[in-house]
C-alpha positions in Angstrom: 7.8 5.2 13.6 5.9 1.9 14.1 2.9 1.5 11.8 -0.2 -0.2 13.3 -1.6 -1.8 10.2 -5.1 -2.7 11.4 -8.0 -3.7 9.2 -9.8 -0.5 8.1 -6.8 1.8 8.8 -6.1 4.3 6.0 -2.6 5.2 4.9 -1.3 8.0 2.6 2.0 8.2 0.7 4.5 10.7 2.0 5.7 11.3 -1.5 2.6 11.5 -3.8 -1.2 11.3 -3.9 -1.5 7.5 -3.3 -3.9 6.4 -0.5 -4.7 2.8 0.6 -6.9 1.1 3.2 -5.8 -2.1 5.0 -8.2 -4.9 4.1 -6.4 -7.6 6.0 -3.7 -6.9 8.6 -0.4 -8.7 8.5 0.1 -11.9 10.5 3.3 -10.5 12.1 4.2 -7.1 13.4 7.2 -5.1 12.4 6.7 -4.7 8.7 6.7 -1.2 7.1 4.2 -0.2 4.4 5.8 2.1 1.8 4.9 4.0 -1.3 7.3 5.7 -3.7 10.3 4.5 -1.6 9.2 6.1 1.7 7.1 4.8 4.7 3.4 5.7 4.4 1.8 7.9 7.0 -1.6 7.6 8.6 -4.2 9.3 6.4 -5.1 12.8 7.7 -1.8 13.5 9.3 0.8 16.0 8.0 3.1 14.7 5.3 6.8 15.4 5.7 8.1 18.3 3.6 10.4 17.8 0.6 9.7 14.1 0.1 9.6 13.0 -3.5 8.9 9.7 -5.2 12.1 7.6 -5.6 12.5 6.8 -9.4 13.1 3.1 -8.6 9.7 3.1 -6.9 7.7 5.0 -9.5 5.7 2.3 -11.1 2.4 3.9 -10.1 -0.6 2.6 -8.2 -4.1 2.3 -9.8 -7.3 3.0 -7.9 -9.4 0.0 -7.0 -6.5 -2.5 -7.2 -5.7 -4.9 -4.3 -2.2 -5.7 -3.3 -1.1 -8.7 -1.1 2.0 -9.6 0.9 3.2 -13.0 2.1 2.7 -11.8 5.7 -1.1 -11.8 5.1 -1.3 -8.0 4.6 -3.8 -6.9 1.9 -4.4 -3.3 0.9 -6.8 -1.6 -1.4 -5.8 1.5 -3.3 -8.4 4.2 -2.8 -6.5 7.0 -4.5 -4.1 6.6 -7.4 -0.6 8.0 -7.4 2.8 7.8 -9.1 4.6 5.7 -6.4 4.5 1.9 -6.1 3.2 0.3 -2.9 5.8 -1.9 -1.2 6.6 -3.6 2.1 10.1 -3.2 3.5 11.3 -2.1 0.0 9.9 -5.0 -1.9 7.0 -4.0 -4.3 3.7 -5.6 -3.5 2.2 -7.7 -6.3 -1.4 -7.3 -7.5 -3.8 -9.7 -5.9 -5.2 -12.2 -8.4 -8.9 -12.2 -8.9 -10.7 -15.3 -7.7 -12.1 -17.3 -10.6 -15.8 -17.5 -10.9 -17.5 -20.9 -10.6 -18.3 -22.7 -13.8 -21.9 -22.5 -14.9 -21.8 -25.9 -16.7 
């Protein structure tokens, strides 16, 4: 299944309760957004039966956190879950907050 990771598209984990929204699409096609060791499915579609979080991808995802990938992909977690968000099996790092300007 090819994922169309467009800005504003919503994705749900096939293995747990995690849900994300794409803030910025990737610069290149062909990457796979995953959670809990399995490809994510479009939000609102039926999840595959019997899929569980892979223990190696069970770091958890916190609501309100942004994750970024070197391809330019940026996602925002809208519902927390037990699985870790990844691209092609590589966990996504948290996006650093931008520093506020100095008031000096």
